C-alpha positions as CSV (number, residue, x, y, z in Angstrom):
1,M,-28.2,-66.2,2.2
2,A,-25.2,-68.3,4.3
3,T,-22.4,-70.2,3.1
4,T,-22.3,-73.5,4.1
5,T,-18.8,-73.5,6.2
6,T,-19.9,-74.5,9.2
7,A,-17.0,-73.1,11.7
8,P,-14.4,-70.6,11.5
9,D,-11.8,-73.4,9.7
10,A,-14.6,-76.1,8.3
11,G,-11.5,-77.7,6.5
12,R,-9.5,-78.5,9.5
13,V,-12.9,-79.9,11.2
14,R,-13.2,-82.7,8.3
15,R,-9.4,-83.5,9.1
16,L,-10.2,-84.0,12.8
17,R,-8.5,-87.6,14.2
18,L,-9.5,-89.2,17.3
19,G,-7.0,-91.0,18.2
20,P,-4.2,-91.3,20.2
21,A,-2.1,-88.4,18.9
22,A,-4.5,-86.2,18.1
23,L,-6.1,-86.5,21.7
24,R,-2.8,-85.8,23.2
25,R,-2.8,-81.8,23.2
26,P,-6.6,-81.6,24.4
27,L,-5.5,-83.8,27.2
28,A,-2.5,-82.0,27.8
29,I,-4.5,-78.5,27.8
30,A,-7.3,-79.9,30.3
31,A,-4.3,-81.1,32.5
32,I,-2.7,-77.8,32.4
33,A,-6.1,-76.5,33.1
34,V,-6.4,-78.5,36.5
35,G,-3.3,-77.1,37.3
36,V,-4.5,-73.7,36.8
37,V,-7.2,-74.2,38.9
38,L,-4.9,-75.5,41.7
39,V,-2.5,-72.6,41.5
40,E,-5.0,-69.9,41.8
41,V,-6.9,-71.5,44.6
42,V,-3.2,-71.5,46.6
43,V,-3.2,-68.4,45.9
44,A,-7.1,-67.2,47.2
45,R,-6.2,-69.5,50.2
46,G,-2.7,-67.5,50.6
47,L,-4.5,-63.9,50.8
48,T,-6.6,-64.9,53.9
49,G,-3.5,-67.2,55.8
50,P,-0.9,-66.2,57.8
51,Q,2.2,-64.8,56.6
52,S,4.4,-67.9,55.8
53,V,1.2,-69.0,53.8
54,R,1.0,-65.8,52.2
55,L,4.6,-65.9,51.0
56,L,3.4,-69.2,49.3
57,A,1.0,-68.0,47.7
58,L,3.5,-64.8,46.3
59,V,5.1,-67.8,44.5
60,A,1.9,-69.3,43.5
61,A,0.6,-65.8,41.8
62,V,4.0,-65.8,39.6
63,A,3.6,-69.3,38.8
64,G,0.0,-68.6,38.0
65,M,0.7,-65.8,35.9
66,A,3.4,-67.5,34.0
67,L,0.8,-70.6,33.0
68,A,-1.4,-67.8,31.9
69,F,1.1,-66.3,29.8
70,R,2.3,-69.5,28.7
71,F,-1.4,-71.4,27.7
72,P,-3.6,-68.7,27.8
73,L,-6.1,-71.1,26.2
74,A,-5.7,-73.6,29.0
75,V,-6.4,-70.9,31.4
76,A,-9.2,-70.0,29.6
77,I,-11.0,-73.2,29.8
78,A,-9.9,-73.1,33.6
79,L,-12.1,-70.0,34.0
80,L,-15.1,-71.4,32.0
81,V,-14.8,-74.3,34.5
82,I,-14.9,-72.6,37.4
83,A,-17.5,-70.2,36.5
84,G,-19.7,-71.8,34.1
85,S,-20.0,-75.7,35.4
86,L,-20.9,-77.3,38.2
87,F,-19.8,-74.6,40.9
88,H,-22.2,-72.0,41.9
89,S,-20.4,-68.0,42.3
90,A,-19.8,-68.7,46.2
91,Y,-18.2,-71.8,45.9
92,F,-14.2,-70.8,45.4
93,T,-14.7,-67.5,47.9
94,W,-12.5,-66.1,50.6
95,S,-12.9,-63.2,52.6
96,V,-9.8,-60.6,52.2
97,G,-11.0,-57.9,54.7
98,P,-14.4,-56.7,53.9
99,V,-14.4,-58.2,50.4
100,Q,-15.1,-61.4,49.2
101,L,-12.5,-62.8,46.8
102,H,-13.7,-65.5,44.2
103,L,-11.5,-67.4,42.4
104,E,-13.1,-67.0,39.0
105,E,-12.5,-63.3,38.9
106,I,-8.8,-63.7,39.8
107,V,-8.8,-66.2,36.5
108,L,-10.2,-63.4,34.5
109,L,-7.6,-60.3,35.9
110,A,-5.0,-62.8,35.2
111,L,-6.2,-63.4,31.3
112,G,-7.1,-59.6,31.4
113,V,-3.2,-59.0,31.9
114,V,-1.9,-61.2,29.1
115,A,-4.6,-59.7,26.6
116,V,-3.2,-56.4,27.3
117,V,0.5,-57.2,27.8
118,A,0.6,-59.6,25.2
119,P,-2.3,-60.3,22.7
120,K,-2.0,-62.3,19.4
121,R,-4.0,-59.9,17.6
122,Q,-4.3,-55.9,18.3
123,T,-7.8,-55.4,18.4
124,W,-10.6,-54.3,20.8
125,G,-13.4,-55.4,18.6
126,G,-13.9,-52.1,16.8
127,A,-17.6,-50.6,17.4
128,A,-18.8,-53.9,19.6
129,G,-16.0,-53.4,21.8
130,L,-16.3,-49.3,22.1
131,A,-20.2,-50.0,23.0
132,L,-19.3,-52.3,25.4
133,A,-16.8,-50.2,26.9
134,A,-19.2,-47.4,27.2
135,F,-21.6,-49.7,28.6
136,L,-19.5,-50.8,31.4
137,A,-18.4,-47.4,32.1
138,I,-21.9,-46.0,32.2
139,A,-22.9,-48.9,35.0
140,T,-19.5,-47.9,37.0
141,F,-20.2,-44.1,37.0
142,C,-24.1,-44.3,37.9
143,A,-23.1,-46.9,40.7
144,W,-21.1,-44.1,42.0
145,L,-23.4,-41.7,41.6
146,G,-25.7,-44.0,43.5
147,V,-23.5,-44.0,46.5
148,Q,-22.7,-40.9,46.5
149,D,-26.6,-39.8,46.6
150,G,-27.3,-42.5,49.3
151,R,-29.5,-44.9,47.7
152,V,-27.0,-47.6,47.9
153,A,-24.4,-48.9,50.1
154,V,-20.7,-49.3,48.6
155,D,-20.8,-53.2,48.9
156,D,-24.3,-53.6,47.4
157,A,-23.6,-51.5,44.3
158,F,-19.9,-53.5,43.8
159,N,-21.5,-57.1,44.4
160,W,-24.0,-56.2,41.9
161,A,-22.0,-54.4,39.3
162,R,-19.1,-57.2,39.6
163,P,-20.6,-59.7,37.6
164,F,-20.7,-57.4,34.5
165,A,-16.5,-58.2,34.8
166,F,-17.1,-61.1,32.9
167,Y,-18.4,-59.4,29.9
168,G,-14.8,-58.6,29.6
169,I,-13.9,-62.1,28.4
170,F,-15.1,-60.8,25.0
171,W,-11.9,-58.7,24.5
172,I,-9.7,-61.7,26.2
173,V,-11.2,-64.0,23.1
174,L,-10.4,-61.1,20.7
175,R,-6.7,-60.3,21.3
176,L,-5.6,-64.0,22.9
177,F,-7.6,-66.7,20.5
178,P,-8.0,-64.9,17.1
179,D,-7.4,-68.0,15.2
180,A,-9.8,-70.8,14.0
181,R,-8.5,-73.7,16.2
182,S,-8.9,-71.5,19.5
183,L,-12.0,-70.7,18.8
184,R,-13.7,-74.0,18.1
185,R,-11.7,-75.4,21.1
186,L,-12.9,-72.5,23.6
187,L,-16.4,-73.3,22.1
188,I,-16.3,-76.6,22.9
189,A,-15.1,-76.2,26.1
190,G,-17.8,-74.2,27.0
191,L,-20.1,-76.5,25.4
192,V,-18.8,-79.4,27.5
193,C,-19.4,-77.4,31.1
194,G,-22.9,-77.1,30.2
195,A,-23.0,-81.3,29.1
196,I,-21.6,-81.9,32.6
197,T,-24.3,-80.0,34.3
198,G,-26.8,-81.8,32.2
199,V,-25.3,-85.1,33.1
200,L,-25.5,-84.0,36.8
201,A,-29.1,-83.0,36.6
202,L,-29.9,-86.5,35.5
203,V,-27.8,-88.5,38.1
204,M,-29.7,-85.7,40.8
205,Q,-33.0,-86.8,39.9
206,F,-32.1,-90.2,41.1
207,T,-29.9,-89.5,44.3
208,G,-30.5,-86.3,47.1
209,S,-26.7,-86.8,48.4
210,L,-25.5,-84.3,46.0
211,T,-27.8,-81.3,46.5
212,D,-26.2,-80.0,49.3
213,V,-22.7,-80.3,47.7
214,F,-24.0,-78.3,44.5
215,Q,-26.6,-76.2,45.6
216,G,-26.3,-72.2,45.7
217,S,-25.6,-70.0,48.6
218,G,-29.5,-68.8,47.6
219,G,-30.9,-71.9,47.4
220,Q,-31.5,-71.1,43.8
221,Q,-29.8,-74.0,41.8
222,I,-31.7,-77.1,43.0
223,Y,-35.7,-77.2,44.0
224,T,-36.7,-80.1,45.4
225,Q,-40.2,-81.0,46.6
226,A,-39.0,-80.4,50.1
227,T,-39.1,-76.6,48.9
228,Q,-42.2,-76.9,47.6
229,A,-40.8,-75.6,44.2
230,G,-40.2,-79.0,43.0
231,L,-42.0,-80.6,40.0
232,G,-43.9,-83.8,40.6
233,G,-41.1,-86.2,41.2
234,L,-38.6,-84.4,39.4
235,K,-36.4,-81.9,40.9
236,R,-35.4,-78.4,38.8
237,I,-32.1,-78.1,38.3
238,R,-30.3,-74.7,37.2
239,Q,-26.4,-75.2,37.3
240,P,-24.0,-72.7,36.0
241,G,-23.4,-74.7,32.8
242,L,-27.1,-74.1,31.7
243,A,-25.8,-70.8,30.2
244,F,-23.4,-72.6,27.8
245,S,-26.1,-75.1,27.2
246,Y,-28.5,-72.7,26.1
247,I,-26.6,-70.6,24.4
248,L,-24.6,-73.0,22.1
249,F,-27.4,-75.3,21.8
250,W,-28.1,-74.4,18.1
251,W,-24.6,-74.3,17.2
252,S,-23.8,-77.8,19.0
253,I,-26.7,-78.9,16.7
254,V,-25.3,-77.3,13.7
255,A,-21.8,-78.5,14.5
256,A,-23.0,-82.4,14.7
257,L,-24.9,-82.0,11.4
258,T,-22.2,-80.9,9.5
259,W,-19.1,-82.0,11.2
260,R,-17.1,-85.3,10.2
261,G,-15.7,-88.7,11.6
262,R,-15.9,-89.8,14.6
263,F,-15.8,-86.4,16.4
264,R,-19.7,-86.0,15.1
265,M,-20.8,-88.8,17.4
266,L,-18.9,-86.6,20.3
267,M,-21.0,-83.5,19.3
268,W,-24.6,-85.7,19.3
269,A,-23.4,-86.8,23.0
270,L,-22.6,-83.5,24.0
271,V,-26.1,-82.1,22.4
272,T,-28.0,-84.8,24.3
273,A,-26.4,-83.7,27.5
274,S,-27.4,-80.3,26.5
275,A,-30.9,-80.8,25.8
276,L,-30.9,-82.9,29.3
277,N,-30.2,-79.7,31.0
278,I,-32.3,-77.5,29.5
279,V,-35.2,-80.2,29.6
280,L,-34.5,-80.4,33.4
281,S,-34.3,-76.8,34.5
282,F,-38.0,-76.7,33.7
283,N,-37.2,-73.2,32.7
284,R,-40.3,-72.3,30.3
285,N,-38.5,-69.2,28.4
286,M,-35.5,-71.6,27.7
287,W,-38.0,-73.7,25.9
288,V,-39.4,-71.2,24.3
289,G,-36.1,-69.5,23.5
290,V,-34.8,-72.5,21.9
291,L,-38.1,-72.6,19.8
292,V,-37.2,-69.3,18.6
293,G,-33.8,-70.2,18.0
294,L,-34.7,-73.0,15.5
295,G,-36.8,-70.5,13.8
296,L,-33.7,-67.8,13.4
297,V,-31.6,-70.9,12.0
298,L,-34.1,-72.3,9.8
299,I,-34.3,-68.7,8.3
300,L,-30.9,-67.7,7.9
301,G,-29.2,-70.8,7.5
302,G,-29.4,-71.4,4.1
303,V,-30.8,-74.2,2.0
304,R,-28.6,-77.4,2.7
305,L,-28.6,-76.5,6.6
306,R,-32.5,-76.3,6.6
307,H,-32.3,-79.4,4.8
308,R,-30.0,-81.1,7.5
309,L,-32.2,-79.6,10.3
310,L,-35.2,-80.7,9.4
311,V,-34.4,-84.1,8.6
312,G,-32.5,-84.4,12.0
313,L,-35.8,-82.7,13.5
314,A,-37.6,-85.1,12.6
315,I,-35.6,-87.9,13.4
316,G,-35.3,-86.8,17.0
317,L,-39.4,-86.1,17.4
318,T,-39.7,-89.6,16.0
319,G,-37.4,-90.5,18.9
320,V,-39.2,-88.9,21.7
321,V,-42.6,-90.0,20.7
322,L,-41.1,-93.6,20.9
323,L,-39.7,-92.6,24.2
324,F,-43.2,-91.3,25.8
325,T,-45.1,-94.0,24.2
326,A,-42.9,-96.9,25.9
327,V,-43.5,-95.4,28.8
328,V,-47.2,-94.7,28.8
329,N,-47.4,-98.4,27.9
330,S,-45.7,-99.5,31.2
331,G,-47.7,-97.3,33.1
332,N,-45.2,-95.6,35.3
333,T,-45.5,-91.5,34.1
334,Q,-44.5,-90.6,37.2
335,R,-41.7,-88.8,36.5
336,L,-42.4,-87.7,32.8
337,D,-45.7,-85.8,33.9
338,P,-44.3,-82.9,35.2
339,I,-42.3,-82.2,32.0
340,V,-45.7,-82.5,30.0
341,E,-47.5,-80.7,32.5
342,R,-45.1,-77.7,32.4
343,A,-44.9,-77.7,28.4
344,A,-48.6,-77.7,28.4
345,T,-47.9,-74.3,30.1
346,V,-46.3,-72.7,27.2
347,V,-49.5,-73.3,24.8
348,T,-51.9,-72.0,28.1
349,P,-51.4,-68.3,28.4
350,R,-54.4,-68.4,30.7
351,Q,-52.7,-71.0,33.1
352,I,-49.7,-69.1,33.2
353,G,-51.5,-65.6,34.1
354,E,-52.7,-67.8,37.2
355,E,-49.6,-68.4,38.8
356,S,-47.9,-66.2,41.4
357,S,-44.4,-66.1,40.3
358,L,-46.0,-64.2,37.0
359,R,-48.1,-61.8,39.5
360,D,-45.2,-60.8,41.3
361,R,-43.4,-60.3,38.6
362,A,-45.8,-58.0,37.1
363,N,-45.7,-56.0,40.5
364,E,-42.3,-55.7,40.2
365,T,-41.9,-54.4,37.0
366,A,-44.7,-51.6,37.5
367,Q,-42.4,-50.5,40.2
368,A,-39.3,-50.3,38.4
369,W,-41.1,-48.4,35.7
370,R,-42.0,-46.0,38.1
371,T,-38.6,-45.4,39.4
372,V,-37.2,-45.2,36.4
373,K,-39.2,-42.7,35.2
374,A,-38.0,-40.9,37.9
375,N,-34.5,-41.6,37.4
376,P,-34.4,-41.4,33.4
377,V,-31.2,-40.3,32.7
378,F,-28.6,-42.4,35.4
379,G,-30.8,-44.4,36.8
380,V,-30.6,-45.5,40.4
381,G,-27.1,-47.9,40.2
382,A,-26.6,-51.5,40.6
383,G,-27.9,-53.0,43.8
384,A,-29.9,-50.0,44.8
385,D,-33.5,-50.2,46.4
386,Y,-36.2,-49.6,43.7
387,G,-39.3,-50.2,46.2
388,V,-39.4,-53.8,46.0
389,R,-39.7,-56.4,48.8
390,F,-40.0,-60.0,49.1
391,N,-39.9,-62.7,51.7
392,H,-36.4,-64.6,51.8
393,E,-36.1,-67.8,53.8
394,E,-32.8,-67.6,56.1
395,G,-33.7,-71.6,57.3
396,N,-35.3,-73.4,60.0
397,G,-38.4,-72.1,59.1
398,I,-37.5,-68.2,59.4
399,W,-38.6,-65.5,57.2
400,V,-37.1,-62.3,56.4
401,N,-38.8,-59.0,54.3
402,T,-36.1,-58.4,52.6
403,T,-35.1,-55.5,49.7
404,Q,-35.0,-56.9,46.0
405,R,-32.3,-55.2,44.3
406,F,-32.5,-57.2,41.0
407,L,-35.1,-57.7,38.5
408,H,-36.6,-60.5,36.5
409,N,-37.3,-58.1,33.4
410,Q,-33.5,-57.5,32.7
411,W,-33.5,-54.7,30.0
412,L,-35.5,-52.8,32.8
413,W,-33.3,-53.5,34.9
414,L,-30.3,-51.9,33.2
415,L,-32.4,-48.9,32.9
416,L,-31.9,-48.9,36.7
417,V,-28.7,-50.1,36.6
418,G,-27.4,-47.4,34.2
419,G,-30.5,-45.2,33.1
420,V,-31.1,-44.9,29.3
421,P,-27.3,-44.4,28.2
422,A,-26.5,-47.9,29.8
423,L,-29.7,-49.8,27.8
424,V,-28.6,-48.2,24.4
425,A,-24.7,-48.9,24.8
426,F,-25.7,-52.4,25.7
427,A,-28.1,-53.4,22.9
428,A,-25.8,-51.7,20.6
429,F,-23.1,-54.1,21.6
430,L,-25.3,-56.8,21.0
431,G,-27.1,-55.2,18.0
432,V,-23.2,-55.2,16.4
433,V,-22.3,-58.5,17.3
434,L,-25.5,-59.8,15.8
435,A,-25.4,-58.0,12.6
436,K,-21.6,-59.3,12.1
437,A,-23.3,-63.0,12.7
438,W,-26.3,-62.5,10.5
439,G,-24.7,-59.9,8.0
440,P,-23.5,-61.0,4.0
441,G,-21.2,-63.6,4.3
442,R,-21.9,-65.4,7.2
443,T,-21.6,-69.0,8.0
444,V,-24.1,-71.4,9.4
445,S,-21.6,-71.5,12.7
446,Q,-22.0,-68.0,13.1
447,T,-25.8,-67.9,12.1
448,A,-26.2,-70.2,15.0
449,L,-24.5,-68.5,17.6
450,G,-26.2,-65.4,16.7
451,A,-29.2,-67.6,17.5
452,G,-27.9,-68.1,21.0
453,I,-27.5,-64.5,22.0
454,A,-30.8,-63.5,20.5
455,M,-32.1,-66.6,22.8
456,I,-30.8,-65.0,25.8
457,C,-32.2,-61.5,25.0
458,L,-35.4,-62.9,24.4
459,S,-35.4,-64.8,27.7
460,A,-33.8,-61.6,29.2
461,F,-37.2,-60.2,29.7
462,V,-38.4,-62.8,31.9
463,M,-35.3,-64.2,33.6
464,P,-32.2,-62.2,35.1
465,Y,-29.3,-63.7,32.9
466,L,-27.7,-60.1,31.6
467,G,-26.0,-59.6,35.1
468,V,-25.5,-63.3,36.2
469,E,-22.1,-64.0,36.2
470,E,-22.2,-67.4,34.2
471,F,-24.4,-65.9,31.6
472,C,-22.1,-62.5,31.4
473,L,-19.3,-65.1,30.8
474,A,-21.1,-66.9,28.1
475,I,-22.2,-64.0,26.3
476,G,-19.0,-62.3,26.1
477,V,-17.2,-65.8,24.6
478,V,-19.9,-65.8,22.2
479,A,-19.8,-62.8,21.3
480,G,-15.8,-62.9,20.7
481,A,-15.9,-66.0,18.7
482,I,-18.7,-64.4,16.2
483,V,-16.4,-61.1,16.2
484,A,-13.5,-63.0,16.0
485,S,-14.2,-65.2,13.4
486,R,-15.9,-62.4,11.1
487,D,-12.3,-60.8,11.3
488,L,-10.5,-63.8,10.2
489,A,-12.6,-64.5,7.4
490,R,-12.1,-60.7,6.2
491,R,-8.4,-61.6,6.5
492,A,-8.3,-64.3,4.7
């Protein structure tokens, strides 16, 4: 049975005060994080500029590394903002020869150097770290084999495998943030990144002026009626911060139920914004995942948390019912109808089966299985052609038949990336993490974090979450927080 400790250091949570003195350090960290972003932008632009600008970039790079060594937590928060909030992966990108340089990768590399050279704790995560290292090594080797065999071009292999690097944040968390306070601040920062996108998703329902600013290069962040993918009068918003809203959803609710003082009100505000983010994504797999996460927290969280959670859910459902009743009585249901219709398909499998997107995924899954059976040991490598094509709109009504290099079923995709060894290694990594989250002596905080990882594991059967930059980052952060907090409890 779970203990009643809600965070890596619940006692300190209860003594939090949100007065000017208490806010001074978080604001200082935020200011440093902004400074880090500006420095790294100068570095990236300098690499593509003339000689004088490159010299300035060198100075900025030295300053950025100094900041990373002196303020690693602020730099880590800057990484979460860059890669896991409002900005799609191509937002901060510059060309350096044939390579597209991403700002978030520069920040990740700087943190990695600090974690190796000046760690606060000498650890690589034990069995979980070993399994993750094995997975990355296998994926890299199989990508190289794919290039050597001519199945995939070098740039495709590199670009489709590079998001895996963000799993490395797991080791960064373990080695640089082994204390309870740093872990808590890092998780809250991730939750804030998700909450900001939730607020943006709500604002964008009433304005179209921001669509071009925050739309991804592939047009997959914001769906509107104009793209024939909107739902009724609503836009489907899927910004990078959705990853943190999803994985930290039940952790945020557990914190809001168990923490004390005015800090609890802040957590409830973040919970509300995160819920908006998930609802307005119109991701049915996430809606189902949230329900599964609820079941896990109720089963594993202990009697006291179970009681608080059920009471909180009853109050929340009452509020939702009252909201829907007021809207229905007003006769203005146009904006709520798409949510109701989308939710109804979750409990009507026949209607889901009639959707073309599901049929397309069934076809791609069947072709992927045939490719896996022909290449069970090493797969075909990340970014390789496995025999599926789709029509991609290039703009101005021009459609191009394109090779599909991803797969919605991410567990099957891992078999394509690195064969059975890659799948086994990655499953072992998450399995060890979940065993720590749900093992004897667990806290309710660890239980909720484990539920978040389990939710992504479930959703990964139908959506590409295991090979996307922001989800790799979110999984790495949460997995690192679980292992670090368990190690902290063991040392105590």
